[in-house]
ZAMI-471483 format. One record per residue (C-alpha): x, y, z; residue in one letter. Coordinates in steps of 0.001 Angstrom, whole numbers, plus 524288, in hexadecimal, padded with zeros to 5 digits. Each point is the difference from the previous one (the first is absolute). Layout:
   east  north     up  residu
      X      Y      Z       A
...
This chain:
   east  north     up  residu
  DAD8D  0AA32  2D56F       M
  7F857  7F921  80B5C       N
  80C60  7FAD8  80862       V
  7F9A1  80249  80DED       F
  7F34F  7FA85  80633       D
  7FC6E  80D78  80694       R
  7F52E  7F9FA  80782       R
  809B2  7F75D  805E0       L
  808E0  80C8F  80292       V
  7F40E  8071D  806F2       R
  7FE36  7F323  806A7       L
  80EB7  7FE3B  805B8       H
  80007  80E40  803B3       R
  7F206  7FD60  80826       D
  80638  7F40C  8074E       R
  80C08  80864  80236       A
  7F95D  80C13  8066F       A
  7FDEA  7FCB1  80D72       P
  80E22  7FAF2  803AF       R
  8062F  808FA  7F63F       L
  80992  806FA  80A0D       D
  805C4  7F3AA  80358       R
  805F2  7FEF0  7F016       H
  80091  80E54  7FC71       D
  80D39  80400  7FFF7       F
  8024B  8013B  7F0F4       L
  7F450  80877  7FD2F       F
  8050E  806AE  80DAB       R
  80F68  8019A  7FADE       E
  7FABC  80386  7F038       V
  7F639  80A60  80515       A
  80A20  80686  80866       E
  80983  7FFBF  7F473       R
  7F5B8  8063A  7F5E4       L
  7FCC8  80AB9  80A74       A
  80DF1  803BD  80044       D
  7FEB3  8008D  7F08F       R
  7F50A  80919  80252       L
  80ACD  808E9  8081D       D
  8069E  802AD  7F4DD       D
  7F685  80684  7FA8A       V
  7FC6A  80F85  801FC       T
  7F2B6  7FE6A  7FBA3       R
  7F311  7FF17  80878       K
  7F647  7F54D  7FD9D       F
  7F5AB  80467  8088D       P
  7F5A7  7F59E  7FA32       M
  8067C  7F1D4  7FFCE       A
  7FB67  7F284  7FBC4       L
  805C3  7F37F  80600       D
  7FD4D  7F466  7F69B       L
  80113  7F234  80667       G
  8006D  805D8  80D2B       C
  801B2  7F3D8  80674       H
  7FF03  80166  80E18       G
  80272  80F6B  7FFD0       G
  80FB4  8003B  7FFDF       E
  800B4  809E4  7F77A       V
  7F706  8093F  8069B       A
  80853  7FCDE  80C50       A
  80D86  802CC  7F87F       A
  7FBA0  80C42  7F952       L
  7F857  80868  80C25       G
  80036  80FD1  7F952       R
  80D0E  7FBB5  7F75A       R
  7FD93  804FF  7F2DB       G
  7F72F  80A07  804CD       G
  7F407  7F5DB  8001A       V
  7F378  80396  8056B       E
  7F647  7F628  7FC04       W
  8037D  7F28F  7FCEB       L
  7F676  7F86A  7FACB       V
  80361  7EEB7  802C5       Q
  7FC3A  7F740  7F61A       A
  80285  7F05E  7FF52       D
  7FA41  7F52F  7F874       L
  7FC6A  7F955  80CEC       S
  7F4B9  804F9  80857       P
  806C6  7FB1F  80ABD       A
  80BB4  805B1  7FDF0       M
  7F9C6  80D0C  7FC74       A
  7F86E  7FF25  80F7C       R
  80D60  7FB7C  80566       R
  805A2  80CB3  7FA5D       A
  7F4D5  80922  804CE       A
  80625  80B59  80676       G
  7FF0E  80F57  7FD1F       G
  7FABE  8005A  7F432       G
  7F65A  7F825  7F5B5       P
  80394  7F24D  7FC18       V
  7F979  7F9CD  7F414       V
  8011A  7F11D  7FB43       A
  8038F  8026C  7F233       A
  80553  7F800  7F3FA       D
  80CD5  80503  7FC23       E
  7FA1C  7FC8C  7F23C       E
  7F529  8078B  7FF62       C
  80123  80C4F  808FC       L
  7F401  8071F  80489       P
  8062A  80DF2  8010D       F
  7FC79  80B71  7F78F       A
  80A43  8060D  7F639       A
  80A74  8082E  804A5       Q
  7FB8D  7FD06  80F0F       S
  80D57  7FF66  80702       F
  80D93  8073E  7FF6A       D
  8069D  7F351  805DF       L
  7FD23  7F0F6  7FCBC       V
  80858  7F729  80836       I
  7FF84  7F1DD  7FF67       S
  80787  7F6B0  80962       N
  80252  7F221  7FB30       L
  7F3C6  7FCBF  7F8C6       S
  80167  80333  7F1ED       L
  8072D  7F2CD  7FD84       H
  7F2CD  7F90D  8017F       W
  7FA24  80722  7F378       V
  7FCD0  7FA05  7F4D4       N
  7FDB8  80BAB  7F725       D
  8096B  8084F  80597       L
  80293  80924  7F2E8       P
  7F1C2  8020D  802F3       G
  8010B  80233  80E6E       T
  8099B  80B57  7FDD1       L
  7F88A  80560  7F677       L
  7F547  8017C  809A8       Q
  809BA  80621  80A3C       I
  8059A  808EA  7F6DA       R
  7F250  80498  7FE4A       Q
  7FBA6  8004D  80D5A       C
  80C83  80A81  802F8       L
  7FE6F  80DC7  7FFB8       K
  80900  805BD  7F4EE       P
  80D91  800A3  80503       D
  7FC34  7F55D  808E0       G
  8090F  7F67F  80600       L
  7FDEA  7F02A  7FF3C       F
  80A3A  7F9CE  80994       L
  7FF6A  7F17E  8002C       A
  806D7  7F2D9  80514       A
  7FE33  7F335  7FA49       M
  807C2  7F30A  80114       L
  80937  7FBDC  7F33A       G
  80257  7F3DD  7F937       G
  80A9A  7FC9F  8084F       E
  7F7EA  7FF2B  80D0E       T
  801B4  7F1E3  80750       L
  80841  7FBCD  7F5C7       A
  805CF  7F604  8092C       E
  7F29E  7FA71  8043C       L
  7FBBC  7FF5B  7F18B       R
  80CB5  7F853  7FC49       E
  80003  7F672  80BB6       V
  7EF97  7FD47  7FE74       L
  800BA  7FDA6  7F0E9       L
  80D52  7F7BA  802C7       E
  7FA46  7F758  80B81       A
  7F32A  7FEB6  7F867       E
  80643  7F796  7F587       L
  80782  7F92D  808A7       A
  7F475  7FBAE  80880       T
  7F52A  8001D  7F4CD       T
  80690  7FED4  7F29A       G
  7F792  80CD1  7FC3A       G
  7FFF9  80F19  804F3       A
  7F543  80BE4  801BD       S
  8027E  80C44  80237       P
  800FE  80313  80F5D       H
  80514  80E32  7FFB6       V
  7F8CA  809BF  7F7D4       S
  805C5  806AF  7F5F8       P
  80290  80D32  800B4       F
  803E4  80C65  7F85B       A
  80DA2  802BC  7F8DB       D
  80727  80C4A  8040B       L
  8033A  80382  7F22A       R
  7F295  7FF87  7FAB0       D
  7F949  80A49  80A89       A
  805C1  80C47  7FA6E       G
  7F94D  7FD50  7F447       S
  7F272  7FD88  804E7       L
  80204  80B79  806A9       L
  80157  80659  7F1BF       Q
  7F5C1  7F8DB  7FC48       R
  7F664  80674  808A5       A
  8032A  80CBB  7FDB8       G
  808A9  802A5  80B07       F
  80911  80BD2  7FF79       A
  80EC5  7FD16  804F0       L
  7FF24  7F265  804A1       P
  809FC  7FB51  80723       V
  803AE  7F066  80559       V
  809B2  7FACA  807A3       D
  800D9  7F49D  808CC       G
  80438  7FC96  80DA1       D
  8029C  7F177  80571       R
  7FBE7  7FBEB  80EC2       L
  803D6  7F373  8071B       T
  7FAD7  7F873  80A43       V
  804A3  7F5E6  80791       A
  7F804  7F4AB  80440       Y
  8022F  7F402  80927       G
  7F8CE  7F731  7F787       D
  7F6F3  800D4  7F2D5       I
  7F487  7FCF6  80675       I
  80018  80CC0  80764       R
  80383  80566  7F25D       L
  7F4C8  7FAF0  7FA03       M
  7F8E7  80360  80D4B       H
  80218  80E1D  7FE1A       D
  7FC76  800CE  7F327       L
  7F2B1  7FAEB  801D9       R
  7FF43  80998  80B80       G
  8017B  80AC0  7F789       M
  7F640  7FBB2  7F6CA       G
  80AE2  7FE3C  7F521       E
  7FD91  7F06B  7FD70       A
  80091  7FC8E  7F126       N
  7F312  80393  7F9E0       A
  8047E  7FD9B  7F2D3       A
  7F638  7F871  7F6D6       H
  809CF  7F5AE  7FC40       S
  802F3  7FD52  80ED8       R
  7FF6F  7F166  8031C       G
  7F247  7FCF3  80596       R
  80479  7F745  80A56       R
  80984  802DC  80CCE       F
  80D80  7FBD7  7FD9F       A
  803EE  7F298  804CB       R
  806F4  7FED8  80E56       R
  80B31  7FA28  7F793       A
  7FFBE  80A07  7F629       T
  8009B  80B22  80B15       I
  80A15  7F71B  80878       A
  80942  80087  7F27C       R
  7FE5B  80E2A  7FE1C       A
  80451  8024D  80DAF       A
  80B72  7F697  7FE6D       E
  80320  807F6  7F3CE       I
  7FF65  80CC1  8056F       Y
  80833  7FDC3  80A09       A
  80B8A  7FA23  7F972       E
  80112  80C60  7F5B3       R
  7F86D  80C66  80676       Y
  80440  7FDDC  80DE1       A
  80838  80997  8089C       D
  80A6D  7FB70  8097D       P
  7F81B  7FF2A  809FD       D
  7F66A  7F77E  7F921       G
  7F4C2  80B66  7FD54       R
  7FA9F  80026  7F1E3       L
  7FFFE  80BE4  7F6C7       R
  7F492  803EB  7F9A2       A
  8007D  80BB8  7F5D9       S
  7F543  808B5  7FC97       F
  80329  80995  7F4C8       Q
  7F977  80D09  80182       I
  7FD29  8088F  7F345       V
  7FD96  80C4A  80221       Y
  7F727  809B4  7F5E4       L
  7FFC9  80D84  7FFDB       T
  7F8DB  8091A  7F68A       A
  7F779  80BEC  7FE2D       W
  7F407  80418  7F9F3       A
  80352  80767  7F36C       P
  7FF67  8104F  801CA       H
  803D1  80B00  7F7FA       G
  80B16  80491  80B08       S
  807C2  7F311  7FF98       Q
  80CA1  7FDD2  7F81F       Q
  7FF1B  7FD3A  7F33D       Q
  8092B  7F83B  7F691       A
  80505  8080F  7F600       L
  7FD06  7FD2E  7F186       R
  80B9F  7F763  7F981       P
  8092F  80926  7F81F       G
  7FE11  80B51  8077E       S
  80BF8  7FEF8  80837       A
  8095D  80B57  7FFFD       K
  80B5C  7F9BA  80496       E
  8055A  7F27D  7FB7E       R
  801DF  7F55C  80866       L
  80E00  7FCB4  7FC64       A
  803A7  80D26  802FE       A
  7FB33  80012  80DB5       A
  805D7  7F3A1  80201       L
  80D7F  802D7  7F9D6       G
  8008C  7F63F  7F65D       T
  7FEF8  7FD04  7F200       T
  7F241  7FFC4  7F8C8       E
  80036  7F340  7F687       M
  7F46D  7FD1A  7F64A       P
  7F76B  7F56A  803F2       A
  80592  7F2C1  7FA13       G
  80E2E  802E2  80057       D
  80949  7F933  809B5       K
  8068C  805D5  80BCF       A
  80D78  80063  7FEF0       R
  807B1  7FB9D  80D54       P
  80A0B  80CF4  80447       R
């Protein structure tokens, strides 16, 4: 599948890099949440990769947490990589074609970047390959419910003002599919969960300005090639205010964050038991009566 124009994704980030500090609140917030999750792991990860580093928000949140001694920062955008440059090496690298040798890192962490990847299964496979055995993969990406309000009002407004519609918000990954993608890539012990961040804006223009300022503007191949009409934006603003305004008149914008946690396989990890090898029955542990499959339960 070739959903996104990767050249345009890079261009959006290049343009956003000089003034990213005015719009990086989401990257900073999620970087802190990723670092907090790393605090829950007792292992140490001396060699780490920040894949899709943007302006270096993960580096700022991590510090020495997780026992990280050496952090390589990589981004699709050379301008973003230069902006992130700090205490360690930076690389301009495409997530779909990683330039790192096998088993190079103890930890790969990615903050709100992988939702722009076309070949996500292939990227996850490459990430697993560049991890050392028992290395940790920890990532956050935007989920399918992100900007549902903006998606809805732009679609309805364009239908009303032009009689047709094209996507104005990029498609994002589905939370339900992420776990199976990790397993397909050969990861062990995958865990996927979600979170929702709601941001309040004074108007729809400010929201769209922030998205461009983060380098998160629509880069789908199916996007319309023309700027939205003023009448379309005006109607979208009206619908947004009618449906999604708080009592103080500020507009709600939702960001669904999907967290991925998984490990490169290693012999010391817990393994699932062979089917049929259990010594106790589940029914006995639950204090209930075991019934053959297909029999109807009898209400008490």
